[in-house]
Every structure is written in C-alpha cells, then in structure tokens.
C-alpha positions in Angstrom: -38.6 8.9 0.9 -38.9 6.0 3.3 -36.5 5.3 6.1 -35.1 2.4 4.3 -34.5 4.3 1.1 -32.9 7.1 3.0 -30.6 4.6 4.8 -29.3 2.9 1.6 -28.7 6.2 -0.2 -25.0 6.6 -1.1 -24.2 3.0 -0.2 -23.4 0.1 -2.6 -26.8 -1.5 -1.9 -27.9 -1.5 -5.5 -24.7 -3.3 -6.6 -25.3 -6.1 -4.1 -26.7 -9.4 -5.4 -30.5 -9.3 -5.7 -30.9 -12.0 -2.9 -28.8 -9.8 -0.5 -30.9 -6.7 -1.3 -34.1 -8.6 -0.7 -32.9 -10.1 2.6 -31.7 -6.7 4.0 -35.0 -5.0 3.0 -37.0 -7.9 4.5 -35.3 -7.9 7.9 -35.2 -4.1 8.0 -39.0 -4.0 7.8 -39.8 -7.0 9.9 -37.4 -6.0 12.8 -38.1 -2.2 12.4 -34.3 -1.6 12.2 -33.0 1.9 12.7 -31.4 4.0 10.0 -27.9 3.1 11.3 -28.7 -0.6 11.7 -29.8 -0.8 8.1 -26.6 0.9 7.0 -24.7 -1.5 9.1 -26.3 -4.5 7.4 -25.5 -3.0 4.0 -21.9 -2.6 5.1 -21.6 -6.1 6.3 -23.2 -7.5 3.2 -20.8 -5.4 1.1 -17.8 -6.9 3.0 -19.0 -10.5 2.6 -19.7 -10.0 -1.1 -16.2 -8.4 -1.7 -14.5 -11.2 0.3 -16.3 -14.0 -1.5 -17.6 -15.3 1.8 -20.9 -16.6 3.0 -24.1 -14.5 2.5 -25.4 -12.4 5.3 -28.6 -14.5 5.5 -26.7 -17.6 6.4 -25.0 -15.8 9.3 -28.1 -14.0 10.5 -28.7 -15.0 14.2 -32.0 -16.7 14.7 -34.4 -16.1 17.6 -32.7 -18.8 19.7 -29.4 -17.0 19.6 -30.5 -13.6 20.9 -32.3 -12.4 24.0 -34.3 -9.3 24.9 -37.0 -7.5 23.0 -37.5 -4.5 20.8 -34.4 -2.3 20.1 -32.3 -4.2 22.7 -33.0 -7.4 20.8 -31.9 -5.8 17.5 -28.7 -4.6 19.2 -28.0 -8.1 20.6 -28.7 -9.7 17.2 -26.3 -7.3 15.4 -23.7 -7.8 18.1 -24.0 -11.6 17.6 -23.7 -11.1 13.8 -20.6 -8.9 14.3 -19.0 -11.6 16.3 -19.3 -14.0 13.4 -17.9 -11.4 11.0 -14.9 -10.9 13.3 -14.2 -14.6 13.1 -14.3 -14.4 9.3 -11.9 -11.5 9.4 -9.4 -13.4 11.4 -9.2 -16.4 9.1 -8.4 -14.9 5.6 -7.6 -17.5 2.9 -7.1 -17.0 -0.8 -7.7 -20.7 -1.6 -10.3 -20.9 -4.3 -10.9 -17.1 -4.2 -9.9 -16.4 -7.8 -8.8 -12.9 -8.9 -11.3 -10.5 -10.3 -10.9 -10.0 -14.1 -9.1 -6.7 -14.1 -9.7 -3.7 -16.2 -6.9 -2.6 -18.5 -4.1 -0.3 -17.5 -5.4 3.2 -18.3 -3.9 4.8 -21.4 -5.6 8.1 -20.8 -2.4 10.1 -20.4 -2.7 13.9 -20.4 0.3 16.3 -20.5 -0.5 19.9 -19.6 0.9 22.9 -17.9 0.0 22.9 -14.2 0.4 25.2 -11.3 0.7 22.1 -9.1 3.8 22.3 -6.8 5.8 19.2 -7.7 7.9 18.9 -4.5 6.1 18.2 -1.2 6.1 16.3 2.0 5.1 12.7 2.5 1.2 12.8 2.5 0.9 10.6 5.5 3.6 12.1 7.7 2.8 12.2 11.4 4.6 12.6 14.7 2.4 9.9 16.0 4.3 7.3 14.0 8.0 7.3 13.1 8.4 9.0 9.7 11.6 9.4 7.6 10.5 12.9 6.4 10.6 11.8 2.8 10.2 14.5 0.2 7.8 13.6 -2.6 8.2 14.6 -6.2 4.9 14.4 -8.0 6.3 14.0 -11.5 3.1 12.1 -12.5 -0.2 12.1 -10.8 -2.5 9.1 -10.6 -1.5 5.5 -11.1 -2.4 3.1 -13.9 -2.2 0.0 -11.7 -5.3 -1.0 -9.8 -4.0 -2.4 -6.5 -7.0 -2.8 -4.1 -5.3 -1.3 -1.1 -3.6 1.7 -2.7 -4.2 5.1 -1.0 -3.6 6.9 -4.3 -7.2 6.0 -5.3 -8.4 8.2 -2.5 -6.5 11.2 -3.8 -7.8 11.2 -7.5 -11.2 10.7 -8.8 -10.9 9.8 -12.5 -9.0 7.5 -14.8 -6.8 10.3 -16.2 -3.0 10.3 -15.6 -1.5 13.7 -15.5 2.1 14.6 -16.7 3.3 18.1 -16.0 4.4 19.8 -19.3 6.7 22.0 -17.3 8.4 19.3 -15.3 12.0 20.0 -16.5 11.7 23.7 -15.8 10.2 23.1 -12.4 12.9 20.7 -11.5 15.6 23.3 -12.4 13.9 25.9 -10.3 13.6 23.9 -7.1 15.1 25.8 -4.2 17.5 23.2 -2.8 20.3 23.9 -0.4 23.5 22.5 -2.0 25.0 21.8 1.4 22.1 19.6 2.5 21.3 16.0 1.6 17.8 15.3 0.4 15.9 12.0 0.1 13.2 12.4 -2.6 10.8 9.8 -3.9 8.7 9.8 -7.0 6.5 6.8 -6.1 3.9 8.4 -3.9 1.5 9.9 -6.5 2.1 7.3 -9.2 4.3 4.3 -10.0 7.8 5.5 -10.8 8.6 3.2 -13.7 5.4 2.0 -15.3 5.4 4.9 -17.7 9.0 4.5 -18.8 10.2 7.6 -20.5 6.8 8.7 -21.6 6.8 12.5 -22.2 10.6 12.5 -21.5 9.8 11.7 -17.8 13.0 9.7 -17.0 15.2 12.0 -19.1 14.1 14.9 -16.8 14.5 12.8 -13.6 18.0 11.5 -14.6 19.1 15.0 -15.5 17.8 16.3 -12.1 19.8 13.6 -10.3 23.0 14.3 -12.2 22.7 18.0 -11.6 22.0 17.6 -7.9 24.4 15.1 -6.4 23.2 16.0 -2.9 19.8 14.5 -3.8 19.1 10.8 -3.2 16.3 10.1 -5.8 14.2 7.0 -5.2 12.2 5.4 -8.0 9.7 3.1 -6.4 7.8 0.6 -8.5 5.7 -2.5 -9.0 6.7 -2.6 -12.7 9.3 -4.4 -14.7 9.6 -1.6 -17.2 13.4 -1.1 -16.9 14.4 -0.7 -20.6 15.4 3.0 -20.1 17.5 2.1 -17.1 19.3 -0.7 -19.0 20.0 1.5 -22.0 21.2 4.6 -20.1 23.8 5.2 -17.4 22.1 5.3 -14.0 23.3 8.2 -11.8 24.8 6.8 -8.6 22.4 8.8 -6.5 19.3 7.1 -7.9 18.0 4.1 -5.9 15.5 1.9 -7.7 13.2 0.1 -5.3 10.5 -2.5 -5.8 7.4 -3.2 -3.7 7.2 -6.9 -3.1 4.4 -9.3 -2.1 3.9 -13.0 -2.6 2.3 -14.0 -5.9 -0.8 -14.9 -4.0 -1.3 -11.2 -3.2 -0.1 -10.0 -6.6 -2.7 -12.1 -8.3 -5.6 -11.3 -6.0 -4.9 -7.7 -5.0 -2.3 -6.2 -7.3 -4.0 -7.2 -10.6 -2.3 -4.9 -13.1 1.2 -4.8 -11.6 4.1 -7.0 -12.8 4.2 -10.4 -11.2 6.6 -11.2 -8.4 9.1 -13.1 -10.7 9.2 -10.1 -13.1 9.8 -7.6 -10.3 12.6 -9.7 -8.9 14.1 -10.3 -12.3 14.0 -6.5 -13.1 15.6 -5.7 -9.8 18.4 -8.3 -10.4 19.2 -6.7 -13.8 19.6 -3.3 -12.3 21.6 -4.7 -9.4 23.9 -6.6 -11.8 24.4 -3.4 -13.8 26.0 -2.0 -10.7 23.3 0.3 -9.4 21.7 0.4 -6.0 18.3 -1.3 -5.5 16.0 -1.6 -2.5 12.8 -3.5 -1.5 9.6 -2.5 0.2 7.6 -5.2 1.9 4.7 -2.8 2.2 2.0 -3.8 2.7 2.7 -7.1 4.3 -0.6 -9.0 4.4 -1.6 -11.4 7.1 -3.4 -14.5 5.5 -3.3 -18.2 5.5 0.2 -19.3 4.4 1.8 -15.8 4.8 4.9 -16.9 6.7 6.2 -19.5 4.2 5.4 -17.3 1.2 7.2 -14.2 2.5 10.1 -16.3 3.7 10.5 -17.6 0.1 11.0 -14.0 -1.0 13.4 -13.0 1.7 15.5 -16.2 1.0 15.7 -15.4 -2.7 16.8 -11.8 -2.1 19.5 -13.0 0.4 20.7 -15.6 -2.1 20.5 -13.7 -5.4 21.5 -10.2 -4.4 24.6 -8.7 -2.8 23.8 -6.9 0.4 26.4 -4.2 -0.7 24.1 -3.2 -3.6 20.8 -3.3 -1.6 20.4 0.1 0.0 17.2 -0.5 2.0 14.5 -2.9 3.0 11.3 -1.4 4.5 8.5 -3.1 6.4 5.0 -1.8 6.6 1.5 -3.1 6.5 -2.1 -2.4 5.5 -3.1 1.1 6.8 -6.2 2.8 5.6 -7.7 6.2 5.8 -11.5 6.1 5.9 -12.0 7.7 2.4 -9.9 4.9 0.9 -12.1 2.3 2.6 -15.2 4.0 1.5 -14.1 4.3 -2.1 -13.0 0.6 -2.2 -16.4 -0.5 -0.8 -18.3 1.7 -3.2 -16.7 -0.1 -6.1 -17.7 -3.4 -4.6 -14.4 -4.7 -5.9 -13.7 -8.4 -5.4 -11.0 -8.2 -2.8 -10.1 -9.7 0.5 -7.9 -6.9 1.5 -10.4 -5.5 4.0 -10.9 -8.9 5.5 -8.7 -8.2 8.5 -9.0 -7.2 12.2 -8.7 -3.4 12.4 -7.8 -0.9 15.1 -7.6 2.8 14.9 -3.9 3.8 15.4 -2.8 7.4 14.9 -6.0 8.3 13.1 -5.7 5.4 10.6 -7.1 1.9 10.6 -4.7 -1.0 10.6 -3.8 -4.4 12.2 -3.6 -4.6 16.0 -0.1 -4.1 17.3 0.4 -7.8 18.2 -0.2 -8.8 14.6 2.1 -6.1 13.3 4.8 -7.2 15.7 4.5 -10.8 14.4 4.6 -9.8 10.8 7.6 -7.4 11.1 9.6 -9.7 13.4 9.2 -12.7 11.0 10.3 -10.7 7.9 13.2 -9.1 9.7 14.6 -12.3 11.2 14.1 -14.2 7.9 17.1 -12.3 6.6 20.6 -13.5 7.5 22.4 -11.6 10.3 24.8 -10.2 7.7 22.0 -8.6 5.9 20.5 -7.1 9.1 23.9 -5.5 9.7 24.7 -4.2 6.2 21.3 -3.1 4.8 19.2 -0.3 6.2 16.0 -1.8 7.5 13.2 0.4 8.6 9.5 0.6 9.2 7.3 3.0 7.3 4.8 5.0 9.3 4.5 2.5 12.2 4.0 2.8 15.9 7.0 4.1 17.8 7.1 1.2 20.2 7.5 -1.4 17.5 11.0 -0.3 16.5 12.8 -1.5 19.6 10.8 -4.7 19.8 11.6 -5.6 16.1 14.9 -4.0 15.3 16.4 -3.5 18.7 16.8 0.2 17.9 14.6 3.3 17.8 14.7 7.0 17.1 13.7 9.8 19.4 12.5 12.0 16.5 11.6 11.8 12.8 14.7 14.1 12.1 17.0 11.5 13.8 15.4 8.8 11.7 15.9 10.8 8.5 19.5 11.6 9.3 20.4 8.0 9.9 18.6 6.8 6.8 20.4 9.3 4.5 23.7 8.6 6.2 23.3 4.9 5.4 22.2 5.5 1.8 25.1 7.9 1.3 27.6 5.3 2.5 26.2 2.8 0.0 26.4 5.4 -2.8 30.0 6.3 -2.0 31.0 2.6 -1.9 29.7 1.8 -5.4 33.0 2.6 -7.1 34.7 0.0 -4.9 32.4 -2.9 -5.8 
C-alpha cells in the first residue's frame, strides 16, 4: 500500500467530490507531502465540503505566497492554508446554504429486557466546569432526531432505538432516599417526548413521579408531541423543558426536530395547563444574524409566558468530544456546525471564552430584569469564570450549584397551587 493510500485509509476521502480527490492526490505526489500532511488536506477538504464553502484548490497557496523549500515550504504552505480556513470559520452564514434533505425519523424501535442500569450520572460531568449533578434516567436509548451537533450520536452506533421492557420494575426498585431531593432528567440518552407513550413510557414515568414526590423529573425535548401531557394530569414535580434555537438553526442543523413555532406552541399549551416549563438555549450558535434571531425568541418567551410558571432557563453552547467530531465528519453530513473557531477547554472543544461570554451575556440580558430575578438561570457545563461575569453570581462547588437549583425548582413547584 502506498503512503497516499495509507494516509487516506479510515478518512472520508472516497466520499469527497471527485475533483477534490484528484486535487489532493495530485499535490500530495507533486509536493511529496507527509502522511500527516495528506490527512490534514483530507480533513480540510471534508470541512469545506460539509460547510458548502469554496473548494480546497481555490484556497491552495501558490508559489508566490510561500517561502522556503522542501518540508519547510510544505509547512509554510499548509500554515497559509490554515489561516484562510480560520477566516472562513469566523464568518459563518447560513444565507443560501440550504438544508440537507434529511433521512426519516427512525421507526426501528426495539423493546427488550436489559441489564442496563437506568439511573446514572450526567455523562459529561466534570469538576473542571460547573455541573448541576443531574441524575440521568435512561428510559430510552438513542434518539430518532438527527441534530448535527448531538453527542448522543457518539454513544450509539446503529439506527435502533431501545426501550427497556423492565422499565416499570426498575423504577420501582430504585434506591432513593425519601428524605433527599433529586433532580432527574430523561433527555440525555434520547428525546423525552418524541416517542409519546410508546411502550407505556410516559405511563411509567408519570407513576414514578407521583410515587416519589421528592424527585423533580425533567422531560427535555425538541418535540411538539404533547398529546399525552394534555390528556393526563401532570404531576407537579414534572418540569417539561424545550431546547430552543432560531429557525435558521432548526432548518439547517436540527432537521428532524419540531420547528421553533411548534416547540413554543407546545410549551405554551403545557404552561397554560398550569404545569411548569423550562427552556434550554443549548447549544447557542454563533453565526451571521444570531443576536437578532435569539432576541426574537427571548422577547416572545418574556411576552407570552408567565415567569411564575417557567422554572428554568439554561445557557450553553457547542461543545464537542473528539469522537463526535470524527463521526460527524465521517458521515460528510452537510452542516456548518463545525464551522467555528475552537479551543480545547476542560478536555472538550468549544468556542473561545470571549465568544461564549458574548453569547451568554446577550441572551441573559435580553430577558427583562423581572425574569432574571424570578427564573433560575444557569449555564450548563461551562467555565467557572463565566458565571460571575454573566450572572453576577457563582458557586464554589457543584454540590452548592445543585442545592440552589433544586431549592429554586422546589419553590416553583410549591407555588403552583397559588397561581
């Protein structure tokens, strides 16, 4: 096997347009590029193809742009190329991008007995960032939506969605301290509502909430599938939360999820029924026009919802583990989600802190002061230093954060009868 063939093995090279393949092979041979340099060209071409940007050949530095000779000349050329890529990363626009035609929501649902432990810890918990110590309930594993940035795609490797046949029994057997409050979420291994009451899922979860009033059960979703919630009494200790993004992001990066209008409409119906709701601006995406489009959403929430029935608003942004990036690139999915400046923070790749600070400050201050006082705002898995800068408050430990969050949620739950 030639050096070139070895270098492209395991990369998306063969999925690239033919002209891209030919150019990479041509310059690899003519410039005697190293194994790593060839892989770097494939990676850059993959990014440009996914982003719908200019081809690598049009960005390739000519002889007048680089100095040196031999390997040093190659390094200088690739450095110049990387500079052009960095400029493209910093100017993301969805104008004329056009969403990829999505595949259909998977219907390959499997229910079977499993030895899988359903209650666990947040899969991305870390002392390097401030974490609320969320307990996760894996009632369903794998998601039928196909959001380009989702970390779930790095946890599962097929299109099958697994329901645990023993869920009800496992819920009854959970060893929970009746004198302790728990915040448990079901939206970390799948969407909480897209499946509705399939296999009796919501029957089991509602019974669990009723039988454990010390549990605050959060159903997190990008769905508008709320028929079960409208037809049944919602236990007061269930908070239904929606992940929100402007329609620009929904259309281009959250293809199979409900549209923004549908999500807000569903949330309003649950809110009007008298139950608690919440909103996650996570991930906030930095792109051309982001400020005005996110402001439109915050203004609608502040206008159409009562702060007394909104338990939480979380802020977070694009954060990737390397396997998720690798899997996304391997699909060569049409997406601009990776077209962003990245830095490694706490072992993950995300926006530089100055961009995060701008994103979070804008979203937080877009809400009226009354909302900032009455609703629990927090950041999900973000740098410790951002809290004071954005919210004017911070926590010394994750336990302190968890305690304050649960205390605020409990106050909202206890006040429902008075609304």
